[in-house]
Backbone bond lengths (Angstrom), bond angles and torsions (degrees), N, CA, C in turn:
res aa  C-N    CA-C-N  psi(-1)  N-CA   C-N-CA  omega(-1)  CA-C   N-CA-C  phi
1 X - - - 1.453 - - 1.525 108.74 -
2 X 1.312 115.69 126.78 1.456 120.48 179.95 1.514 109.66 -89.88
3 X 1.309 114.62 143.71 1.461 119.43 171.93 1.510 108.17 -112.85
4 X 1.288 115.00 143.03 1.465 118.80 179.06 1.511 109.03 -121.98
5 X 1.310 114.31 140.37 1.453 120.10 174.90 1.518 108.05 -93.20
6 X 1.288 115.69 119.18 1.466 119.54 177.07 1.512 107.64 -103.48
7 X 1.316 114.51 119.34 1.455 120.48 178.84 1.520 108.88 -91.84
8 X 1.291 116.00 142.63 1.453 119.95 174.31 1.519 108.52 -75.14
9 X 1.314 115.13 130.98 1.454 119.21 179.64 1.514 109.51 -76.62
10 X 1.316 115.05 134.15 1.452 119.38 174.50 1.523 110.26 -80.96
11 X 1.325 116.15 -29.17 1.461 121.65 -177.88 1.521 108.01 -141.40
12 X 1.311 117.22 119.45 1.457 122.19 179.66 1.532 108.54 -99.17
13 X 1.315 115.87 102.85 1.456 122.27 -175.23 1.526 111.86 -61.78
14 X 1.320 117.20 -45.88 1.465 120.54 -177.14 1.529 110.56 -63.11
15 X 1.317 117.11 -44.74 1.467 121.44 179.85 1.532 110.52 -62.53
16 X 1.331 116.21 -44.89 1.457 120.90 -179.45 1.526 111.30 -63.60
17 X 1.337 116.83 -45.42 1.459 120.99 -179.81 1.525 110.71 -62.63
18 X 1.322 117.03 -40.27 1.462 121.45 179.05 1.531 110.88 -63.76
19 X 1.334 116.90 -41.05 1.468 120.91 177.89 1.530 111.26 -63.18
20 X 1.327 116.34 -41.23 1.465 121.05 179.06 1.530 110.19 -64.05
21 X 1.343 116.31 -45.32 1.467 120.18 179.28 1.521 111.66 -62.08
22 X 1.337 116.99 -40.65 1.461 120.77 178.75 1.527 111.26 -63.80
23 X 1.336 117.19 -40.59 1.467 121.29 179.69 1.527 110.07 -64.21
24 X 1.326 116.91 -46.21 1.471 120.69 179.79 1.521 110.05 -62.42
25 X 1.321 116.55 -42.27 1.462 120.81 179.90 1.524 111.42 -59.88
26 X 1.332 116.60 -42.90 1.468 120.54 178.06 1.528 110.56 -66.98
27 X 1.341 116.77 -39.61 1.463 120.95 -178.49 1.527 112.28 -63.92
28 X 1.326 118.30 -39.36 1.461 120.89 -172.81 1.520 113.54 -97.26
29 X 1.318 117.42 -1.09 1.454 120.56 -178.98 1.533 110.49 -59.67
30 X 1.309 116.27 125.83 1.459 121.50 176.56 1.524 114.94 81.62
31 X 1.327 117.92 5.28 1.469 119.99 179.84 1.521 110.56 -79.10
32 X 1.322 114.39 148.83 1.461 119.40 172.71 1.534 107.74 -78.62
33 X 1.328 115.06 172.31 1.461 119.34 -179.80 1.529 111.35 -61.01
34 X 1.317 116.35 -42.51 1.472 120.37 -179.81 1.533 110.75 -64.52
35 X 1.329 117.36 -42.03 1.462 121.01 177.66 1.526 110.66 -63.81
36 X 1.334 116.16 -39.47 1.462 120.70 179.10 1.526 110.83 -63.99
37 X 1.331 117.23 -42.89 1.468 120.58 177.52 1.522 110.56 -60.55
38 X 1.335 117.84 -42.49 1.466 121.98 179.56 1.526 110.61 -65.56
39 X 1.330 117.07 -40.68 1.467 121.45 177.96 1.531 110.63 -61.29
40 X 1.328 116.00 -46.38 1.469 120.02 -179.48 1.527 111.40 -64.11
41 X 1.317 116.90 -38.83 1.467 120.51 178.70 1.534 110.28 -66.29
42 X 1.325 116.08 -40.09 1.463 121.04 -178.61 1.539 111.91 -68.00
43 X 1.328 116.64 -36.63 1.474 120.78 -174.77 1.528 113.11 -98.57
44 X 1.342 116.34 7.10 1.459 120.11 -178.87 1.523 110.56 -63.71
45 X 1.329 116.62 140.03 1.458 120.43 177.47 1.517 109.87 -70.53
46 X 1.296 115.96 138.53 1.463 122.08 -179.96 1.532 108.83 -103.00
47 X 1.324 117.70 142.20 1.469 119.47 177.03 1.526 110.40 -67.78
48 X 1.313 114.76 149.06 1.463 120.63 179.14 1.520 108.19 -81.57
49 X 1.316 116.52 125.81 1.460 121.64 178.37 1.522 109.42 -80.57
50 X 1.315 115.95 141.41 1.467 119.86 179.14 1.505 110.36 -104.47
């Protein structure tokens, strides 16, 4: 009989990614193309300045 050690995850990548996708989907629902472009520009990640 094998025993397995199950570690508790401190960070669940799949769950987090799914939550992010759901939020974006709700945010952009019903937007026109122009509104979508503005949303993407507003929420675009910015590079970190050194």
